[in-house]
C-alpha positions in Angstrom: 37.5 23.7 7.1 36.1 20.3 6.0 36.6 18.4 9.1 34.5 15.2 9.6 31.4 16.3 7.5 29.2 17.0 10.6 28.9 20.5 9.5 27.9 19.5 5.9 25.4 17.0 7.2 23.7 19.8 9.5 23.7 22.1 6.4 22.1 19.6 4.1 19.5 18.7 6.8 18.7 22.2 7.3 18.0 22.8 3.5 16.5 19.3 2.6 15.0 17.4 5.5 11.7 19.4 5.8 11.1 20.5 2.2 12.4 17.5 0.3 12.2 14.5 2.7 12.8 12.0 -0.1 15.9 13.8 -1.3 17.1 13.9 2.2 16.8 10.1 2.7 18.8 9.7 -0.6 21.5 12.2 0.5 21.8 10.5 4.1 22.5 7.2 2.3 24.9 8.6 -0.4 26.9 10.2 2.5 27.0 7.0 4.6 28.2 5.2 1.4 30.9 7.9 0.8 32.1 7.5 4.5 32.7 4.0 3.9 34.4 4.4 0.7 36.6 7.2 1.9 37.9 4.9 4.7 38.3 1.6 2.7 39.8 3.4 -0.3 42.0 5.7 1.7 40.6 8.8 -0.2 40.3 12.2 0.8 37.4 11.2 3.0 36.7 14.7 4.4 36.0 16.4 1.1 34.2 13.2 -0.3 31.9 13.0 2.7 31.1 16.7 2.6 30.5 16.6 -1.1 28.1 13.6 -0.6 26.1 15.5 2.1 25.9 18.6 -0.2 25.7 17.1 -3.8 21.9 17.7 -3.9 21.8 21.0 -2.1 20.9 22.8 -5.4 17.4 21.2 -5.1 16.4 23.0 -2.0 13.9 25.5 -2.8 15.9 28.4 -1.1 19.0 27.5 -3.1 17.5 26.9 -6.6 18.4 29.6 -9.2 18.9 28.1 -12.6 16.9 25.0 -12.0 20.1 23.0 -12.6 20.9 21.7 -9.1 24.5 21.0 -9.7 25.2 24.4 -10.7 22.9 26.1 -8.2 24.3 24.1 -5.2 28.1 24.8 -6.2 27.4 28.6 -6.6 25.6 28.5 -3.2 28.5 26.9 -1.6 31.0 29.4 -3.0 28.7 32.3 -2.1 28.8 31.0 1.5 32.6 31.0 1.7 33.1 27.1 1.1 36.0 25.4 -0.4 36.4 25.7 -4.3 37.3 22.0 -4.4 34.1 21.1 -2.7 32.0 23.2 -4.8 33.6 21.7 -8.0 33.0 18.2 -6.9 29.2 19.2 -6.3 29.1 21.1 -9.6 30.3 18.2 -11.6 28.9 15.2 -9.7 27.4 12.2 -11.7 28.1 13.5 -15.2 26.7 16.9 -14.4 28.4 18.3 -17.6 26.1 16.3 -19.8 23.1 17.7 -18.1 24.6 21.1 -18.3 25.0 20.8 -22.0 21.3 19.7 -22.5 20.3 22.7 -20.5 22.5 25.2 -22.4 24.7 25.8 -19.4 27.7 23.6 -20.3 30.2 26.5 -21.0 28.9 28.3 -17.7 29.4 25.2 -15.7 32.9 24.5 -17.2 34.0 28.2 -16.9 33.0 28.5 -13.3 34.1 25.1 -11.9 37.0 22.9 -13.0 36.0 19.3 -13.2 38.2 16.9 -11.0 39.3 13.6 -12.4 40.2 11.7 -9.4 39.4 8.6 -7.3 37.5 11.0 -5.0 35.2 12.3 -7.9 34.8 8.7 -9.0 33.7 7.6 -5.4 31.2 10.4 -5.2 29.6 9.4 -8.5 29.6 5.8 -7.4 27.9 6.6 -4.0 25.3 8.7 -5.7 24.5 6.3 -8.6 24.3 3.3 -6.6 21.8 4.9 -4.2 18.1 5.2 -5.0 15.8 8.0 -4.4 14.7 6.5 -1.0 18.2 5.7 0.1 18.1 2.1 -1.0 21.2 0.4 -2.5 21.0 -0.2 -6.3 23.2 -1.4 -9.0 24.0 1.5 -11.2 22.0 -0.1 -14.0 18.9 -0.2 -11.6 19.4 3.4 -10.7 19.6 4.5 -14.3 16.5 2.4 -15.1 14.8 3.9 -12.0 15.7 7.6 -13.4 14.4 6.8 -16.8 11.2 5.4 -15.5 10.5 8.4 -13.2 11.2 11.0 -15.8 9.8 9.4 -18.9 11.5 8.9 -22.3 11.3 12.5 -23.6 12.6 14.3 -20.6 15.7 16.3 -20.6 17.2 14.1 -17.8 16.6 10.9 -19.7 18.2 12.5 -22.7 21.3 13.5 -21.0 21.7 10.0 -19.3 21.5 8.5 -22.7 24.7 10.4 -23.6 26.4 10.2 -20.2 25.9 6.6 -19.4 29.3 5.5 -20.7 31.1 8.1 -18.8 29.3 7.2 -15.6 29.8 3.4 -16.1 33.7 4.1 -16.4 33.8 5.9 -13.2 31.6 3.1 -11.4 33.9 0.4 -12.8 37.2 2.4 -11.7 35.6 2.5 -8.1 34.6 -0.9 -8.1 38.1 -1.9 -9.2 39.6 0.2 -6.4 37.3 -1.7 -3.9 38.2 -5.1 -5.4 41.8 -4.2 -4.9 41.4 -3.7 -1.1 42.3 -6.5 1.4 39.4 -8.0 3.1 
C-alpha cells in the first residue's frame, strides 16, 4: 500500500500546495530528507517517506477538526483507509504527545494511536525538526529558536516545546548517531 511515496506526495500537494504554500515547501524538504535517511540508514523507507509527506496534512483547511494538526491528520488518514502505522507516525511526530497534553488531548491521542519507538520514528522527527518553515536546513537548536520566535513566549506551542525539548533532542541524537555509524 505504501509504495514509493508518490501517492503520499500527491495527497500532500493536493491539500497543502495552494492553501498553505509555506507549509508545502517545508513538507517537500522534510520528505526529501526522509528519503535520504531511509536509504542511508536502511530504515522502512516507504513508511518513513509517506509519513514525511503527510506529517503536516492536519494543517490543511479541509482536514482541520480539533486544531491539533497531528491528531487531525492521523484521523483523516484512517478515515480514508490508510495504514494504521502511518497514521500513528503522523499522530506522534515531533513530540506531538506534549502538545496534545497542553491542548487537553493527550489521553485522546494516546488512546487512538500507539506511539512507535523506533529508528523510523526518530528519523521522521529528525527530518521535521531540522527543516525550517521554508524548507531550509537548520540545526535542531535553530529550528526550536525559530519556532519560539514565531509563536512568542506565551503561546501553547512554545510552552509544549519547553517540556518536549529533551525528548526531541534524544531522538535527534539517536538519528545522528545512526548516521555517523554509516560507512561513507
